[in-house]
Every structure is written in structure tokens, then in C-alpha cells.
C-alpha positions in Angstrom: -0.7 40.8 -9.0 -2.3 44.1 -7.2 -5.6 44.6 -4.6 -8.0 47.1 -6.0 -7.2 49.3 -2.3 -3.9 48.2 -1.2 -0.7 48.1 -2.3 2.5 46.2 -0.5 5.8 46.7 -0.9 9.0 45.3 0.1 12.4 46.4 0.3 15.4 44.9 -2.2 18.6 45.4 -0.2 21.6 46.5 -3.2 25.1 46.9 -1.8 28.0 47.2 -3.8 29.9 44.3 -2.2 27.4 41.8 -4.4 26.8 41.7 -8.0 23.9 44.0 -9.2 22.7 41.6 -11.3 21.4 39.9 -7.7 18.8 42.8 -7.4 16.9 41.1 -10.6 17.6 37.1 -9.1 15.9 39.1 -5.5 13.0 41.1 -7.4 12.4 37.9 -9.3 11.4 36.1 -6.6 9.4 38.9 -4.8 7.1 38.8 -7.9 7.2 35.0 -8.6 4.9 35.1 -4.5 2.2 36.7 -6.4 1.5 39.0 -3.2 3.5 42.0 -3.5 2.8 45.1 -5.7 5.9 46.7 -5.5 9.8 46.1 -4.7 11.5 49.0 -3.1 14.8 50.9 -2.9 15.9 53.3 -0.3 18.4 56.0 -1.5 21.2 55.7 0.9 24.9 57.2 0.8 25.5 56.0 3.6 24.4 53.6 6.1 22.0 54.2 9.3 24.5 52.3 11.3 28.1 53.6 12.1 30.9 51.0 10.9 32.5 51.3 14.2 29.4 48.9 15.3 29.9 46.9 12.1 31.6 43.6 13.4 30.9 40.0 13.6 30.9 40.0 17.4 27.6 42.4 16.9 26.2 41.7 13.3 26.6 37.8 11.9 26.0 40.1 8.6 29.4 41.6 9.3 31.2 38.4 8.1 29.4 38.6 4.1 29.7 42.3 3.9 32.6 44.4 5.6 31.5 47.4 5.2 27.9 48.7 5.9 28.6 52.2 3.7 29.3 50.4 0.4 25.5 50.9 -1.0 24.5 51.1 -4.7 22.7 53.4 -6.7 19.2 52.4 -6.3 17.8 53.7 -9.8 20.6 51.4 -11.1 19.6 48.7 -9.0 16.0 49.0 -9.6 17.0 48.6 -13.6 18.4 45.3 -13.0 15.4 44.2 -10.9 12.9 45.3 -13.5 14.6 43.5 -16.0 14.1 40.3 -14.3 10.9 40.8 -14.1 7.4 41.7 -15.8 4.4 42.7 -14.0 5.8 44.0 -10.2 5.8 47.6 -9.2 8.7 49.7 -7.8 9.3 52.6 -5.4 12.6 54.5 -4.9 12.8 56.9 -1.9 15.5 59.4 -2.2 15.4 63.3 -1.6 15.5 66.5 -3.9 18.3 67.3 -2.5 21.3 65.2 -4.2 18.9 64.8 -7.5 17.9 66.8 -9.9 14.2 67.3 -10.9 14.9 66.8 -15.0 16.8 63.7 -14.6 14.4 62.4 -11.9 11.8 62.6 -14.3 13.9 61.0 -17.1 14.7 58.3 -14.8 11.1 57.4 -13.8 9.8 57.8 -17.2 12.3 55.1 -18.1 11.8 52.9 -15.5 8.2 52.6 -15.3 8.2 51.1 -18.9 9.7 48.7 -17.9 6.9 47.1 -16.0 3.5 46.7 -16.1 3.2 47.5 -12.5 3.0 51.0 -11.0 5.8 53.1 -10.0 6.3 55.3 -7.2 8.6 58.0 -5.9 8.9 59.1 -2.6 10.9 62.2 -2.1 11.9 64.0 0.4 14.3 66.7 2.2 17.4 65.3 2.8 18.8 63.8 5.8 21.8 65.5 6.9 24.4 61.7 6.9 24.0 62.4 3.2 24.2 66.0 2.4 26.7 67.6 4.8 29.4 65.6 4.3 29.5 65.8 0.8 29.4 69.7 0.4 25.5 70.2 0.4 23.3 72.7 2.5 20.9 70.9 3.9 18.8 74.3 5.0 17.5 74.5 1.4 16.5 71.0 1.1 12.7 72.1 1.6 12.8 74.1 -0.8 14.8 72.2 -3.7 11.2 69.9 -2.5 9.0 72.5 -2.9 10.3 73.3 -6.1 11.2 69.7 -7.2 7.7 68.7 -6.5 5.7 70.6 -8.9 8.7 70.7 -11.8 8.1 67.1 -12.0 4.5 67.5 -12.6 5.0 69.6 -14.9 7.4 67.5 -17.1 5.3 64.0 -16.7 2.0 65.4 -17.1 2.3 68.2 -19.7 2.8 67.7 -23.5 4.2 70.6 -24.3 7.4 73.1 -23.0 6.9 74.3 -19.7 7.7 77.3 -17.6 8.3 77.6 -14.0 9.6 80.3 -11.5 10.4 78.5 -8.3 12.3 79.4 -5.2 15.4 77.1 -6.7 15.0 76.9 -10.5 13.4 78.5 -13.2 12.2 76.8 -16.1 11.6 78.1 -19.5 10.7 76.5 -22.7 11.9 72.7 -20.3 10.6 69.5 -22.1 12.0 66.2 -22.1 9.6 65.1 -24.9 6.1 62.8 -24.5 7.5 59.3 -24.5 7.1 57.0 -21.6 4.0 59.1 -20.3 1.2 56.6 -20.6 3.0 54.7 -17.8 3.3 57.7 -15.3 5.0 57.3 -11.9 3.7 59.0 -8.6 4.9 61.3 -6.9 4.5 61.1 -3.5 6.5 63.9 -1.0 7.9 62.3 2.2 7.7 63.7 5.3 5.4 66.5 7.7 4.7 70.0 9.3 2.8 72.7 7.6 5.0 73.5 4.3 5.4 70.2 3.6 1.4 69.4 4.1 0.4 72.4 1.6 2.9 70.9 -0.7 1.6 67.8 -0.8 -2.1 68.3 -0.6 -1.8 71.0 -4.1 0.6 69.2 -5.9 1.6 65.4 -4.1 -0.6 62.5 -5.9 -0.1 61.5 -2.3 2.2 61.6 0.6 4.1 59.1 3.0 5.4 59.2 6.7 7.0 56.0 8.7 5.0 53.4 11.4 6.1 53.3 14.5 8.5 56.2 13.5 6.0 59.0 13.1 3.1 57.2 13.7 2.7 54.8 16.4 -0.8 55.0 16.8 -3.2 53.8 14.7 -5.7 56.0 15.5 -3.7 59.1 15.7 -2.5 58.1 11.7 -6.5 57.9 11.1 -7.2 61.9 12.3 -4.2 63.0 10.3 -5.4 61.0 7.0 -9.2 62.5 7.8 -7.0 66.1 8.0 -5.4 65.3 5.1 -9.0 64.7 2.8 -10.3 67.4 4.3 -7.6 69.8 2.6 -8.3 67.5 -0.2 -11.9 68.3 -0.8 -11.5 72.5 -0.1 -8.4 72.4 -2.6 -11.1 70.7 -5.2 -8.8 67.4 -5.3 -10.5 64.0 -4.9 -9.2 62.8 -1.7 -10.5 58.6 -3.0 -7.4 59.4 -5.8 -4.9 60.4 -3.3 -2.0 58.1 -2.0 -1.5 58.1 1.4 1.8 55.8 2.3 3.7 54.6 5.4 7.0 52.8 5.9 6.6 50.2 7.9 9.5 49.1 10.2 9.6 45.5 11.0 11.7 42.5 12.5 10.4 39.4 11.4 11.5 36.1 13.8 10.1 33.1 15.2 8.0 34.2 18.0 7.8 37.7 20.0 9.4 36.0 23.2 12.6 35.6 20.7 13.1 39.1 19.8 14.3 39.1 23.4 16.9 37.8 22.2 17.9 40.8 20.1 17.1 43.9 22.2 20.4 44.2 23.4 22.0 44.0 20.6 23.9 47.5 19.9 23.0 47.6 16.5 19.1 47.4 17.3 19.7 49.8 20.2 21.0 52.5 18.2 18.5 52.2 15.7 15.9 52.3 18.2 17.3 55.8 20.0 18.1 57.0 16.6 15.4 56.0 14.5 12.5 54.5 16.9 11.0 58.3 17.1 11.0 61.3 14.7 10.3 63.8 17.7 12.7 62.4 21.0 10.1 64.1 22.8 7.3 61.7 21.7 8.8 59.2 24.0 8.2 60.8 27.3 4.0 60.8 25.7 4.1 56.8 26.0 6.0 57.1 29.5 9.7 56.6 27.8 12.9 58.4 28.3 14.4 58.9 24.8 18.4 57.9 24.3 18.8 61.4 22.5 19.1 65.4 23.4 15.0 65.7 23.3 15.9 68.3 20.2 18.0 65.8 18.4 16.4 65.2 15.1 17.5 62.2 12.6 17.4 64.1 9.1 19.5 67.4 10.6 21.7 65.8 13.5 22.8 61.5 12.2 26.7 61.8 10.6 27.2 57.7 11.8 30.8 57.8 10.0 32.4 61.1 12.5 31.0 59.3 15.6 33.8 58.0 18.0 33.3 54.6 19.3 33.0 55.9 23.0 29.9 58.2 22.0 28.0 55.7 19.9 28.5 53.4 23.5 26.9 55.6 25.4 24.0 56.4 23.6 23.4 52.5 22.8 24.4 52.3 27.2 20.8 54.7 27.7 18.8 52.9 25.3 16.0 50.8 27.3 14.8 47.3 26.1 11.5 49.4 26.1 12.3 51.8 23.4 13.3 48.9 21.2 10.0 46.9 21.6 8.3 49.7 20.4 10.3 50.7 17.5 9.2 47.9 15.7 6.6 45.9 14.7 8.0 42.5 15.5 7.4 38.7 15.9 6.0 36.0 13.0 4.6 37.2 9.5 0.9 37.5 11.7 2.2 39.5 14.4 3.6 42.2 11.8 0.1 42.1 9.6 -1.5 42.4 12.6 0.7 45.9 13.7 -0.1 47.3 10.1 -3.9 46.4 9.4 -5.4 49.1 11.7 -3.2 51.3 10.0 -4.6 50.1 6.5 -8.2 50.1 7.6 -7.4 54.0 8.8 -6.1 54.8 5.6 -3.3 53.7 4.4 -3.4 52.5 0.7 0.5 51.9 0.0 2.5 49.7 2.7 6.1 49.5 1.9 7.6 47.4 5.0 11.1 47.1 5.5 12.3 44.0 7.5 15.5 45.0 9.4 15.8 41.2 10.9 18.8 40.3 8.7 21.0 42.5 10.5 20.5 39.9 13.3 19.2 37.0 12.2 21.1 34.6 9.3 18.6 33.7 7.3 18.4 32.6 3.4 17.2 35.7 1.4 14.8 33.7 0.0 13.1 32.6 2.7 13.3 36.2 3.9 11.4 36.7 1.4 8.9 34.4 1.9 8.1 35.7 5.4 7.7 39.1 3.9 5.6 38.2 1.2 3.3 36.6 3.5 3.2 39.8 5.8 2.0 41.3 2.4 -0.8 38.6 2.0 -1.7 38.3 5.4 -1.9 42.3 5.5 -4.4 42.2 2.5 -6.2 39.6 3.6 -7.3 41.2 6.9 -7.7 44.5 5.6 
């Protein structure tokens, strides 16, 4: 199932408009392809796309999924998925603001026992759309992340009660038992910046970012990997045992030419405007004008539920087709694999692919899984 050097994962959509057992059906189909190492669940309380845009005239999916924000719990969905499988691993992407370390450790060890594959927890500092509306404080997200990664490593790897004094939590004789510790999941901080880098170097089992969201150029990604490896060596850690991961944003369609049918769609343009690049100023380096203010950051500023249709339409109108084209790896499975392979050659060991084409393209879920699995096969073959 797993390639020795490259792991591939694809997302499983889980919403509360369908029976959660559907996750098992989809996961089994993914496992049966033989080309996918991990199923992926992203932890979302509400969607990236505003409900104000979620209508059948814009996306055919709205006919079947009327409430875009009715999303399922990723850990529960993953449990249903793994119950239908034997070998495939899993990855869950969440944050340290909404879920505390002891419970995360307990859940990950429980899920890891259900499969022979690798378990991965990608952990970030939190996104405002899941934080502020629910009475939480995004400003302490990084402090919680710094503590959470260290606490998770202690609870998962130590075979005795542990103590810890942190910025948010203090532990004394904390203990969750040894059960399941022969199936250890890996803990990968998500993001960048000096504080997160230091955390990932000293306490993470790896680190993840996004492409082309953060890294639009494989060479620049390679520079980041080499810098990390140098710091790991200085810290006395083995760079070869470290997991460098990327979340790839894809749009599968019949050809690059067919993608042109979708560049003017409001949902696709909204995603390009708000999620095409992490730093809006990066667009200028590529000769393009951002649709959002240059100081706008999705993790701090994105609150789609409260936005008016007038505001959304204004953003969509300012989003050029070129921004859309540079937001996605798009086209056939071979086209998308050709975009991902250079990142793999620069050091990305774990590649989690999110295909957003079902937003626009009416396709049978099993057919979409086959296309995604083909991307995974081609990446492994080409890397």
C-alpha cells in the first residue's frame, strides 16, 4: 500500500446531510484502488464558501447539499471510515484551539488501533471562522499550539505519568495509559513563521504547508526543506526521519482547456480571492493584483457567515481569471501529477490532495475517487 518514500492522501468529504456510514463506503473504495496511503479529514465547523453563494444556479452540488455549513465531526467520520477498511492510514487536520491535547492523544491512539496504516495529526493554530463566532480567542492560538504539540509528544510516547509547565497548560502526573502506543500517530504542526518553525524543529514529527497556497514554486519549497534539514541537524535530529508534508489544492477536469469553463464561477473566484495565497502581497510577485487588501489574512479575517452578498459579489468581481488559474493545480490527473511531482522531488514526503472540482463538476463520487487515485499513482511513479 505505502511507497517507501512518498505517501499520498486524498480527502473524504463528510457532511451532515448524508449518513455518516457513507464515509466507510468512500474509504473502502479509496483503499481498494491500491494507490492511496491515507484518507484525509479536514476539521471544519463552517465552510470556506459563504452560504450566500450556495445556490443551484452557481453550483450543482447545492441541489444535493443544501446547507454548506452542515459539516460532520472529522474524528467520528474517520472512525466510520476506518471501520470499513483494513490497511489504509488516515490524516486529520485540526487546530489546538478547539480540541485539548489529552483528548486529541486519546482519539488519535484509538483511531490508530483500527488500521495498519499511518496515522497523522496535522495541527494548526486555528482559523477565525471556527474561533471568534463561537466565543474563543484566536490570539492565543499559537501559544496553545506550542503547548499542545509538546504535551501530545509526552502523552503519546512516555510510558509513565508526565509533568509539563507551559504557556497555557501545566500538567502534573498526567497519564492516559500505554494502550495503543505501538501504533503511534505522527504530530505535524501546520503553518510557518519563526515560532512555529522552532516548535516544529524541536518537537514536531514533521511540518506541513500548502501548495500553491503557501508555496507556488517548487524550488522555493525546496529551499525551505533544505533550511529545515539544516536546523534539524543542528538540533541533533535526523532529517531523514522527518515528515515534510504539503496540502495540494487541485481541480480535476477533462483538460486544461475545460477548466476555462469554471474560471468565472463565483465560488471558484471566491476561493481564489481568499485562498489562492496565504500572503496577499505574494500575488504582486507573480505580476497579479490581489482581490483582497494586502493585509488580509484568511486565518485571522475570514468569517464567511457574516458577509453580505454585496461584499461577496464585490470580491468576486475583482478576482481575475489569472488568479483562479494560479490558485489550483488543474486539468487531468496527469496534469495535476505533473504539478505535484516537482514538490515531491524537492522533499515533500506526505502529499494530501484536496480536489475542489465536485463543487462545479457533477461526477459520481466513485469516479472522482478513481481520478484522485490516479493522481496518486502518477505522482508515485513520477517521483
